[in-house]
KEKE-3310 file (N, C-alpha, C; in steps of 0.2 Angstrom, whole numbers, plus 5000, padded with zeros to 4 digits):
npx = (5104:5114:5121:5124:5136:5141:5147:5154:5165:5173:5176:5191:5194:5191:5202:5213:5228:5236:5247:5247:5237:5244:5256:5249:5244:5257:5261:5251:5254:5269:5265:5259:5266:5277:5269:5258:5268:5279:5290:5307:5302:5304:5311:5301:5288:5290:5294:5281:5269:5273:5274:5261:5252:5260:5255:5240:5225:5222:5229:5239:5252:5266:5269:5277:5274:5277:5275:5260:5255:5258:5250:5237:5234:5230:5230:5232:5240:5252:5256:5262:5274:5278:5283:5293:5304:5306:5298:5287:5270:5266:5262:5273:5285:5287:5291:5303:5311:5313:5321:5333:5337:5344:5347:5344:5336:5325:5322:5316:5306:5299:5295:5288:5275:5272:5268:5257:5247:5249:5255:5267:5266:5265:5273:5281:5287:5293:5303:5311:5317:5324:5328:5334:5343:5352:5352:5343:5350:5361:5357:5351:5362:5368:5359:5359:5374:5372:5364:5369:5376:5391:5395:5391:5401:5413:5414:5414:5421:5422:5410:5411:5414:5402:5396:5405:5401:5390:5394:5395:5383:5382:5388:5382:5369:5369:5374:5363:5353:5357:5355:5344:5340:5347:5338:5326:5317:5315:5321:5335:5347:5365:5369:5357:5356:5367:5364:5353:5361:5369:5358:5358:5368:5365:5364:5355:5356:5367:5360:5351:5355:5361:5352:5345:5351)
npy = (4863:4853:4859:4871:4866:4861:4874:4879:4871:4872:4885:4894:4898:4886:4876:4883:4883:4881:4884:4894:4902:4909:4918:4923:4931:4938:4943:4953:4959:4966:4972:4982:4990:4993:5002:5012:5014:5018:5009:5004:5001:4997:4984:4978:4978:4969:4959:4956:4955:4945:4934:4937:4931:4918:4910:4910:4900:4885:4890:4888:4897:4895:4884:4871:4861:4846:4847:4853:4843:4830:4838:4836:4823:4810:4795:4787:4795:4796:4784:4783:4794:4786:4773:4777:4782:4770:4771:4769:4772:4785:4801:4807:4796:4799:4811:4810:4802:4811:4819:4815:4811:4812:4828:4829:4817:4824:4835:4828:4821:4832:4838:4825:4828:4840:4835:4828:4838:4849:4863:4874:4885:4904:4911:4901:4901:4913:4911:4902:4907:4919:4920:4903:4904:4912:4928:4937:4940:4948:4957:4966:4967:4977:4986:4990:4994:5007:5014:5016:5026:5033:5047:5048:5037:5042:5053:5051:5038:5029:5024:5011:5001:4998:4990:4981:4975:4968:4955:4947:4941:4931:4920:4918:4917:4906:4896:4898:4892:4877:4876:4875:4862:4854:4856:4849:4859:4862:4856:4860:4857:4858:4865:4872:4881:4889:4897:4902:4909:4920:4928:4932:4942:4954:4954:4954:4951:4939:4931:4927:4923:4911:4904:4900:4890)
npz = (4855:4853:4843:4849:4857:4848:4842:4853:4856:4844:4847:4850:4864:4871:4869:4877:4885:4902:4900:4890:4891:4902:4893:4886:4895:4899:4887:4883:4894:4892:4880:4884:4893:4882:4874:4880:4892:4886:4886:4884:4868:4855:4859:4867:4861:4848:4855:4862:4854:4845:4855:4857:4845:4843:4854:4851:4854:4845:4834:4829:4822:4826:4823:4814:4800:4804:4816:4817:4811:4821:4831:4829:4829:4821:4820:4808:4799:4810:4811:4802:4799:4811:4806:4797:4805:4814:4825:4840:4838:4844:4847:4859:4859:4844:4845:4853:4843:4833:4841:4841:4829:4813:4805:4791:4791:4799:4791:4780:4786:4788:4774:4771:4779:4773:4761:4766:4768:4776:4782:4785:4799:4799:4808:4811:4796:4796:4806:4801:4791:4794:4808:4808:4798:4801:4796:4803:4816:4811:4804:4814:4820:4815:4815:4828:4829:4819:4828:4837:4851:4855:4863:4877:4883:4880:4886:4899:4902:4913:4912:4906:4913:4917:4907:4905:4918:4914:4908:4917:4922:4910:4914:4926:4924:4917:4927:4935:4926:4926:4939:4942:4937:4946:4957:4951:4947:4933:4918:4909:4895:4893:4883:4879:4893:4889:4879:4887:4895:4887:4886:4899:4899:4892:4878:4864:4851:4849:4858:4852:4841:4845:4850:4841:4836)
capx = (5110:5120:5124:5127:5141:5149:5150:5159:5170:5177:5181:5197:5195:5191:5207:5214:5232:5236:5253:5245:5234:5249:5262:5246:5244:5263:5264:5248:5258:5275:5262:5257:5272:5279:5263:5258:5275:5285:5296:5312:5296:5309:5311:5297:5283:5288:5293:5272:5265:5276:5270:5252:5253:5261:5251:5233:5225:5222:5231:5248:5255:5272:5271:5279:5270:5277:5274:5254:5254:5259:5245:5232:5234:5230:5231:5234:5248:5257:5260:5267:5279:5283:5287:5299:5307:5307:5299:5281:5266:5262:5267:5278:5290:5289:5295:5309:5316:5314:5325:5338:5337:5348:5344:5343:5328:5318:5318:5312:5299:5294:5292:5282:5270:5268:5264:5250:5242:5249:5259:5271:5263:5271:5279:5288:5291:5299:5309:5316:5319:5326:5332:5335:5346:5355:5350:5340:5356:5366:5353:5350:5368:5369:5354:5363:5378:5370:5361:5375:5381:5399:5395:5392:5406:5419:5414:5414:5425:5421:5403:5413:5414:5392:5396:5408:5398:5384:5395:5396:5376:5383:5389:5376:5364:5371:5375:5358:5348:5358:5354:5336:5341:5348:5331:5322:5311:5314:5328:5339:5353:5371:5370:5350:5359:5372:5361:5348:5367:5368:5354:5361:5377:5361:5369:5352:5358:5371:5356:5346:5358:5363:5345:5342:5356)
capy = (4860:4849:4867:4876:4861:4862:4879:4879:4867:4874:4891:4891:4897:4880:4873:4886:4878:4885:4888:4898:4908:4914:4917:4928:4939:4940:4947:4959:4965:4968:4977:4988:4993:4997:5006:5014:5016:5018:5006:4998:5000:4994:4978:4974:4978:4964:4952:4954:4954:4939:4930:4933:4929:4912:4906:4910:4892:4882:4894:4885:4901:4895:4877:4867:4857:4842:4849:4853:4835:4830:4842:4833:4816:4808:4788:4783:4800:4796:4777:4784:4793:4782:4767:4780:4784:4766:4771:4768:4778:4788:4807:4807:4793:4803:4817:4807:4800:4816:4823:4811:4810:4818:4833:4826:4815:4829:4838:4821:4822:4839:4836:4822:4830:4844:4831:4823:4841:4852:4867:4878:4894:4912:4911:4896:4902:4919:4908:4898:4912:4927:4916:4899:4907:4918:4933:4942:4943:4950:4965:4968:4969:4982:4991:4992:4999:5011:5019:5019:5033:5033:5051:5046:5033:5045:5058:5047:5031:5024:5021:5005:4997:4995:4985:4974:4969:4965:4949:4942:4941:4926:4916:4919:4914:4899:4893:4898:4887:4871:4875:4871:4856:4850:4856:4847:4861:4861:4851:4862:4856:4862:4871:4878:4883:4893:4899:4906:4915:4925:4935:4938:4947:4958:4954:4951:4948:4935:4928:4927:4918:4903:4901:4897:4884)
capz = (4861:4850:4839:4854:4859:4844:4842:4860:4854:4839:4849:4849:4871:4876:4870:4879:4889:4905:4900:4883:4896:4905:4890:4884:4900:4899:4880:4884:4900:4888:4873:4887:4894:4876:4870:4887:4897:4882:4891:4878:4864:4851:4859:4870:4857:4844:4858:4866:4846:4843:4858:4856:4838:4844:4859:4850:4855:4837:4827:4824:4818:4826:4822:4806:4797:4806:4823:4815:4812:4828:4835:4825:4834:4816:4821:4801:4800:4816:4810:4793:4802:4814:4804:4795:4811:4817:4833:4841:4834:4847:4849:4863:4856:4839:4847:4854:4839:4831:4842:4841:4820:4811:4803:4784:4792:4800:4783:4776:4790:4787:4770:4772:4783:4769:4758:4768:4769:4782:4782:4794:4802:4798:4813:4809:4792:4799:4811:4797:4784:4798:4813:4807:4794:4805:4796:4808:4821:4809:4803:4820:4825:4812:4816:4834:4828:4817:4832:4846:4852:4860:4865:4882:4887:4878:4892:4906:4901:4917:4912:4901:4918:4918:4902:4909:4923:4912:4906:4923:4922:4907:4920:4934:4923:4914:4932:4938:4923:4928:4945:4943:4935:4953:4960:4949:4944:4926:4914:4902:4893:4894:4876:4882:4899:4890:4877:4891:4897:4884:4889:4907:4894:4889:4872:4862:4844:4851:4862:4846:4837:4847:4853:4834:4833)
cpx = (5115:5125:5130:5137:5144:5152:5156:5165:5173:5181:5188:5199:5195:5195:5212:5219:5233:5241:5249:5242:5241:5255:5256:5245:5250:5265:5260:5252:5264:5271:5263:5262:5276:5276:5261:5263:5279:5291:5302:5304:5300:5308:5306:5289:5283:5288:5285:5269:5267:5272:5263:5252:5255:5257:5241:5231:5222:5225:5235:5251:5263:5274:5273:5275:5271:5274:5264:5251:5252:5254:5240:5230:5231:5232:5235:5241:5253:5260:5264:5272:5283:5285:5293:5305:5310:5305:5290:5276:5261:5268:5273:5285:5291:5294:5302:5313:5317:5320:5331:5341:5341:5345:5340:5336:5324:5316:5314:5305:5295:5292:5289:5274:5267:5265:5257:5248:5244:5253:5259:5266:5268:5274:5283:5294:5297:5302:5313:5319:5325:5330:5335:5343:5352:5355:5350:5347:5359:5363:5351:5357:5370:5366:5358:5369:5376:5368:5364:5377:5386:5399:5397:5399:5413:5418:5414:5416:5424:5415:5406:5413:5406:5395:5399:5403:5393:5388:5395:5389:5377:5382:5385:5372:5363:5369:5366:5352:5350:5356:5346:5337:5342:5341:5326:5315:5309:5321:5330:5344:5359:5368:5363:5354:5363:5369:5355:5355:5369:5364:5355:5367:5372:5365:5363:5354:5360:5366:5351:5349:5360:5356:5343:5346:5357)
cpy = (4858:4855:4869:4872:4862:4867:4881:4877:4868:4883:4891:4894:4890:4877:4879:4883:4885:4888:4895:4903:4915:4917:4924:4933:4941:4945:4953:4963:4970:4972:4985:4992:4995:5002:5012:5018:5018:5017:5002:4997:4995:4986:4973:4973:4972:4958:4950:4952:4946:4933:4929:4929:4921:4908:4906:4902:4892:4886:4890:4889:4900:4887:4876:4864:4849:4842:4849:4845:4832:4831:4838:4828:4811:4801:4787:4788:4797:4790:4779:4786:4791:4779:4770:4782:4777:4765:4767:4774:4781:4796:4809:4802:4794:4808:4816:4806:4806:4820:4821:4809:4816:4824:4834:4822:4820:4831:4833:4823:4827:4839:4831:4825:4837:4841:4828:4832:4845:4856:4873:4886:4899:4911:4907:4898:4909:4915:4904:4903:4916:4923:4910:4901:4910:4925:4939:4946:4949:4958:4967:4970:4976:4986:4994:4997:5004:5017:5020:5023:5033:5038:5050:5044:5037:5053:5055:5040:5026:5019:5013:5001:4992:4989:4980:4969:4966:4957:4945:4939:4933:4921:4915:4915:4907:4895:4893:4892:4880:4871:4871:4866:4852:4849:4852:4850:4862:4858:4857:4860:4858:4868:4875:4881:4891:4897:4904:4913:4919:4931:4937:4941:4952:4960:4951:4948:4941:4929:4924:4920:4912:4901:4897:4890:4878)
cpz = (4858:4846:4842:4858:4855:4842:4849:4859:4850:4841:4851:4860:4874:4874:4872:4885:4896:4905:4893:4888:4900:4904:4886:4886:4901:4892:4881:4890:4895:4882:4878:4891:4887:4873:4875:4890:4892:4883:4885:4871:4857:4852:4862:4867:4852:4848:4861:4859:4846:4849:4858:4851:4841:4850:4857:4850:4846:4832:4823:4820:4821:4826:4815:4804:4800:4813:4822:4815:4817:4833:4834:4829:4828:4818:4814:4800:4805:4815:4802:4794:4805:4813:4799:4800:4814:4825:4833:4839:4838:4847:4853:4862:4849:4839:4849:4850:4834:4833:4842:4834:4818:4807:4794:4787:4795:4794:4780:4780:4790:4781:4768:4775:4777:4763:4760:4768:4774:4779:4786:4795:4800:4802:4812:4803:4792:4802:4807:4793:4790:4805:4811:4802:4796:4801:4800:4813:4819:4806:4808:4824:4820:4813:4823:4832:4825:4821:4839:4845:4856:4862:4873:4887:4885:4884:4898:4904:4907:4917:4909:4905:4919:4913:4903:4914:4921:4910:4912:4924:4916:4911:4924:4930:4920:4921:4935:4933:4925:4936:4948:4940:4942:4958:4960:4946:4935:4922:4907:4902:4895:4888:4877:4888:4896:4883:4880:4892:4894:4884:4894:4903:4893:4881:4867:4856:4845:4854:4855:4841:4841:4851:4847:4832:4840)
residu = (MET:GLU:SER:LEU:ASN:ALA:LEU:LEU:GLN:GLY:MET:GLY:LEU:MET:HIS:LEU:GLY:ALA:GLY:GLN:ALA:ILE:MET:LEU:LEU:VAL:SER:LEU:LEU:LEU:LEU:TRP:LEU:ALA:ILE:ALA:LYS:LYS:PHE:GLU:PRO:LEU:LEU:LEU:LEU:PRO:ILE:GLY:PHE:GLY:GLY:LEU:LEU:SER:ASN:ILE:PRO:GLU:ALA:GLY:MET:ALA:LEU:THR:ALA:LEU:GLU:SER:LEU:LEU:ALA:HIS:HIS:ASP:ALA:GLY:GLN:LEU:ALA:VAL:ILE:ALA:ALA:LYS:LEU:ASN:CYS:ALA:PRO:ASP:VAL:HIS:ALA:ILE:LYS:GLU:ALA:LEU:ALA:LEU:ALA:LEU:PRO:SER:VAL:GLN:SER:GLN:MET:GLU:ASN:LEU:ALA:VAL:ASP:MET:GLY:TYR:THR:PRO:GLY:VAL:LEU:ALA:LEU:PHE:TYR:LYS:VAL:ALA:ILE:GLY:SER:GLY:VAL:ALA:PRO:LEU:VAL:ILE:PHE:MET:GLY:VAL:GLY:ALA:MET:THR:ASP:PHE:GLY:PRO:LEU:LEU:ALA:ASN:PRO:ARG:THR:LEU:LEU:LEU:GLY:ALA:ALA:ALA:GLN:PHE:GLY:ILE:PHE:ALA:THR:VAL:LEU:GLY:ALA:LEU:THR:LEU:ASN:TYR:PHE:GLY:LEU:ILE:ALA:PHE:THR:LEU:PRO:GLN:ALA:ALA:ALA:ILE:GLY:ILE:ILE:GLY:GLY:ALA:ASP:GLY:PRO:THR:ALA:ILE:TYR:LEU:SER:GLY:LYS)
# end
């Protein structure tokens, strides 16, 4: 019985949170739309696949080395990190201190986590190399430019108004995100709301670039 209990506790499903379950369902829906319905496959397939990988319970594929350390809740290791940051040795206090720390200090803490034996997940490495460096948005811009067909626009210039109307979505989405703060539903800072607003402008590469900053 103890062996069965240990087996169950070791399964990822036993550690599945409500947020992860919802995101897994959303990711599967996006994959279904992309594959079965052929709906925006170039966009929805990578989004769904990435969401699926990053929300696998206990896999930590989207976690940095430092985030993996914090997720393990080892009291001794938390005490070492807290001593470096001059804060209380608990996960919440350490996260708050890291949010206020300089990038150089955050990098030092990341290196310290690596020295303790933790490694970043493959998605975290991809984010650092492709998105954090700003390379991915540039590559996407070039790809979109190479695939763009201006024939319909030249044949009917009035369709330019449709593209211009999408820019209204930027302001509407920023105001909508900040309105959620007013009702206490969720808290977004102004930079976060601005990054979300770019999504409302139907401009994926710019949204990726700003979200990475």
